[in-house]
C-alpha positions as CSV (number, residue, x, y, z in Angstrom):
1,M,103.8,164.9,80.5
2,F,100.0,165.3,81.2
3,T,97.2,167.7,81.8
4,N,94.3,168.2,83.6
5,I,91.2,168.6,81.8
6,T,88.1,169.1,84.4
7,D,88.9,168.8,87.9
8,M,89.6,165.2,87.6
9,A,90.1,164.1,83.9
10,V,94.1,163.6,82.9
11,L,95.2,163.7,79.5
12,F,98.5,162.9,78.4
13,N,99.9,165.8,76.3
14,D,102.8,164.1,74.4
15,I,102.9,161.2,72.1
16,V,106.0,160.1,74.2
17,F,106.0,160.6,77.8
18,G,108.3,159.3,80.5
19,P,109.8,157.2,81.3
20,I,107.5,156.9,84.5
21,V,107.4,154.6,87.4
22,S,104.5,152.1,86.9
23,R,102.9,150.1,89.5
24,R,102.8,147.0,87.0
25,F,105.4,148.0,84.3
26,G,108.3,149.5,86.2
27,N,110.0,152.4,84.6
28,S,107.7,152.8,81.5
29,L,107.8,155.0,78.3
30,G,104.6,155.5,77.3
31,I,103.3,155.8,73.6
32,N,100.1,157.6,73.2
33,L,98.8,157.3,69.7
34,L,95.4,159.3,70.3
35,P,94.8,163.0,70.0
36,L,96.4,165.0,72.5
37,E,93.4,167.2,73.4
38,N,90.5,164.9,74.1
39,K,89.9,160.9,74.9
40,V,89.0,158.6,72.2
41,C,87.5,155.0,73.3
42,N,85.2,152.6,72.5
43,F,84.5,151.8,76.0
44,N,83.3,154.2,78.6
45,C,84.7,152.9,81.8
46,I,83.3,154.3,84.8
47,Y,86.9,154.3,86.7
48,C,88.9,156.0,83.8
49,E,91.6,158.7,84.7
50,C,91.1,160.2,81.5
51,G,87.1,161.0,82.4
52,W,84.2,160.2,80.0
53,T,84.0,159.0,76.8
54,D,82.3,161.5,74.3
55,L,82.9,160.4,70.8
56,K,79.9,162.6,69.5
57,S,80.7,165.9,70.5
58,F,84.0,166.1,68.6
59,K,85.6,164.9,65.3
60,V,88.3,162.4,66.0
61,N,91.7,163.6,64.5
62,Y,94.2,160.8,64.7
63,L,97.9,161.8,64.7
64,D,99.4,161.6,61.9
65,S,101.4,158.2,61.7
66,E,104.8,159.6,60.6
67,K,104.8,162.3,63.3
68,I,104.2,159.4,65.7
69,I,106.9,157.5,64.3
70,S,109.5,160.5,64.1
71,A,108.6,161.4,67.7
72,I,109.5,157.8,68.7
73,E,112.6,157.6,67.1
74,Y,113.4,161.1,68.6
75,R,112.9,159.7,72.0
76,F,114.6,156.0,71.7
77,K,117.8,157.6,70.2
78,E,117.8,159.9,73.4
79,L,117.4,157.4,75.7
80,A,120.1,154.7,73.8
81,V,122.5,157.8,74.0
82,N,121.9,158.7,77.9
83,K,121.8,154.9,78.3
84,T,118.5,155.5,80.4
85,A,117.2,152.6,81.9
86,I,113.6,151.4,81.2
87,D,111.6,148.2,81.5
88,S,108.7,148.9,79.1
89,I,107.6,150.6,76.1
90,T,104.0,150.8,76.6
91,F,101.3,151.8,74.4
92,A,98.6,153.5,76.6
93,G,97.4,157.3,76.7
94,N,94.2,158.8,76.1
95,G,92.3,155.8,75.5
96,E,91.9,152.6,73.3
97,P,95.6,152.7,71.3
98,T,94.2,150.2,68.7
99,M,91.9,152.4,67.6
100,H,94.5,154.4,65.4
101,P,93.8,154.0,61.7
102,K,97.7,152.9,61.4
103,F,98.1,150.9,64.9
104,S,99.6,148.2,62.7
105,E,102.0,149.8,61.1
106,I,102.9,151.7,63.9
107,I,103.6,148.6,65.8
108,D,105.8,147.3,62.9
109,E,108.0,150.6,62.9
110,V,108.3,150.6,66.5
111,I,109.8,147.0,67.0
112,K,112.2,147.8,64.1
113,L,113.1,151.1,66.0
114,R,113.0,149.2,69.7
115,D,115.6,146.6,68.2
116,L,117.8,149.4,66.4
117,Y,118.0,151.8,69.8
118,L,116.7,149.9,73.0
119,P,117.1,146.1,72.2
120,K,115.5,143.4,74.8
121,I,112.8,146.2,75.9
122,H,109.5,144.6,76.0
123,I,106.8,146.2,74.1
124,T,103.3,146.5,75.8
125,V,99.9,147.2,74.5
126,L,97.4,148.0,77.0
127,S,93.8,147.3,75.1
128,N,90.4,146.9,76.1
129,S,90.1,143.7,73.8
130,T,87.3,145.6,71.7
131,L,88.9,145.5,68.4
132,L,90.0,141.9,67.9
133,G,87.9,141.2,65.8
134,N,90.1,142.6,63.2
135,K,92.6,140.5,61.9
136,S,95.2,143.1,61.1
137,I,95.1,144.3,64.9
138,L,95.1,140.7,65.8
139,E,98.2,139.8,64.1
140,S,99.9,142.9,65.4
141,L,99.1,142.2,69.1
142,K,100.7,138.7,68.5
143,K,104.2,140.3,67.4
144,V,104.4,142.3,70.8
145,D,106.4,141.0,73.9
146,L,103.2,141.8,76.5
147,K,99.4,141.6,75.5
148,V,97.4,143.3,78.3
149,M,94.0,142.7,77.9
150,K,91.1,144.1,80.0
151,L,88.7,141.9,81.3
152,D,87.0,143.7,84.2
153,A,83.9,141.7,84.8
154,G,82.8,137.7,83.8
155,T,79.0,138.5,82.9
156,T,77.9,140.8,80.3
157,E,75.5,142.6,82.7
158,M,78.8,143.5,84.5
159,L,80.9,144.4,81.6
160,F,78.3,146.9,80.5
161,K,77.9,148.5,83.9
162,I,81.8,148.7,84.4
163,D,83.0,149.2,81.2
164,K,79.8,150.9,79.4
165,P,81.3,149.8,75.8
166,H,79.7,151.4,72.7
167,S,79.1,148.0,70.9
168,S,76.7,145.6,72.2
169,K,78.8,142.7,72.1
170,P,78.6,139.8,75.0
171,I,81.0,138.7,77.5
172,E,81.3,135.7,75.3
173,W,82.6,137.3,72.5
174,Y,85.7,139.0,74.5
175,I,86.3,135.6,75.6
176,Q,86.3,133.8,72.2
177,K,88.7,136.6,70.8
178,L,91.0,136.3,73.9
179,K,91.0,132.6,73.3
180,E,93.0,133.5,69.8
181,L,95.8,134.7,71.4
182,K,96.3,131.4,72.3
183,G,97.5,132.1,76.2
184,E,100.3,134.6,75.2
185,L,98.5,137.4,76.9
186,I,98.2,139.2,80.6
187,I,94.7,139.9,81.7
188,Q,94.3,143.0,83.7
189,T,91.1,143.4,86.1
190,I,90.4,146.1,88.1
191,F,88.2,145.6,91.2
192,L,85.5,148.1,92.7
193,K,82.2,148.8,93.8
194,G,79.5,151.4,94.5
195,Y,76.9,153.4,92.6
196,C,77.2,154.9,88.9
197,E,73.9,156.4,87.3
198,G,71.7,154.9,90.3
199,E,73.0,151.3,89.9
200,Y,75.0,149.5,92.2
201,V,78.3,148.1,90.7
202,D,80.3,145.2,92.5
203,N,82.6,142.8,90.2
204,T,83.6,141.2,93.6
205,S,80.5,139.2,94.6
206,A,80.8,135.5,94.6
207,E,78.7,135.2,91.5
208,E,80.7,137.6,89.3
209,L,83.9,136.1,90.9
210,T,82.9,132.5,89.7
211,A,82.0,133.9,86.3
212,W,85.0,136.0,86.1
213,I,87.2,132.6,87.1
214,T,85.4,130.3,84.8
215,A,86.2,132.8,81.9
216,L,89.8,132.9,83.1
217,K,90.2,129.1,82.9
218,E,88.6,129.1,78.9
219,I,91.0,131.7,77.9
220,N,93.8,130.6,80.3
221,P,96.0,133.7,80.0
222,K,100.1,134.0,81.0
223,S,99.0,135.7,84.0
224,V,96.1,138.0,85.7
225,M,97.1,141.9,86.9
226,I,94.7,142.5,90.2
227,Y,94.0,145.9,91.0
228,T,91.7,148.4,92.5
229,I,91.2,152.5,92.0
230,D,94.1,154.1,92.4
231,R,92.8,157.8,91.0
232,E,89.7,159.8,91.1
233,T,87.1,158.4,89.0
234,P,84.5,159.9,86.4
235,A,81.9,158.0,88.7
236,K,82.1,159.6,92.3
237,D,80.7,157.2,94.2
238,L,83.0,154.4,93.8
239,E,85.1,152.5,96.5
240,K,88.4,151.0,96.4
241,I,88.8,147.5,97.3
242,S,90.9,146.6,100.3
243,I,94.4,144.8,99.6
244,E,92.8,141.9,102.0
245,Q,90.4,141.4,99.6
246,L,92.6,141.8,96.5
247,N,94.6,139.4,97.8
248,S,92.1,136.9,98.5
249,I,90.9,137.2,94.9
250,C,94.6,136.4,93.9
251,N,94.7,133.7,95.8
252,L,91.4,132.4,94.0
253,V,92.9,132.7,90.8
254,I,96.2,130.8,91.7
255,S,94.0,128.1,93.2
256,N,92.5,127.7,89.8
257,G,95.8,126.9,88.3
258,I,96.3,130.5,87.0
259,S,99.3,132.8,87.7
260,A,98.2,136.2,89.3
261,K,99.6,139.7,91.3
262,V,98.1,142.0,93.3
263,Y,99.1,145.8,92.2
264,S,98.4,148.2,94.8
């Protein structure tokens, strides 16, 4: 299902993996649209279990879309025949799924296959929101059941410290693009603190939380997923946030009229 690339980085070595038990999505069948041998992402998050992003050191060989669809249909048939219970068909894997050049076409095919073999099972896409400016990707995301979009900060400075995006788009750009999903989305936020490259990082400070809550109120998501580090991270000097503090943050979100839940 997955392979250790270094002493900490974990990459999935299958197009379709699982189902695995997810703390957020239950019995989840994973779909990886990205290369099996390396991570491909337009973020370089300091906490990513897949390790650091380095798009300059290798040529990106995206998986053939027909091969992806064939693998998905085979697995869907198998699950249907075996009556395997799953809660979510989840696009995740080795980086940012919307970066696949055939993402929109693949989403359309997966919806058809889901309806044929696994009706009523939610299709979930985990995304960092960076390609929401692409109309085709935005429209494809609108078609799936659960759009789980990253928002790890309320300020541009903290966004750059935690997620290290390859573009220079400010936090306001992400907020405006997320608003185009018109509330039919789930925001996912990881909370952490510690050091990376000599800089102190902490998105739990009063200032950061105020900015993040302000962003949430503007975006108006369906709900917010709150969590902290669960696995080893590329930046070695990061700390998990206590369950007590996560619950406090969750209560702050709820007090502002937005549904939220802690996943630990």
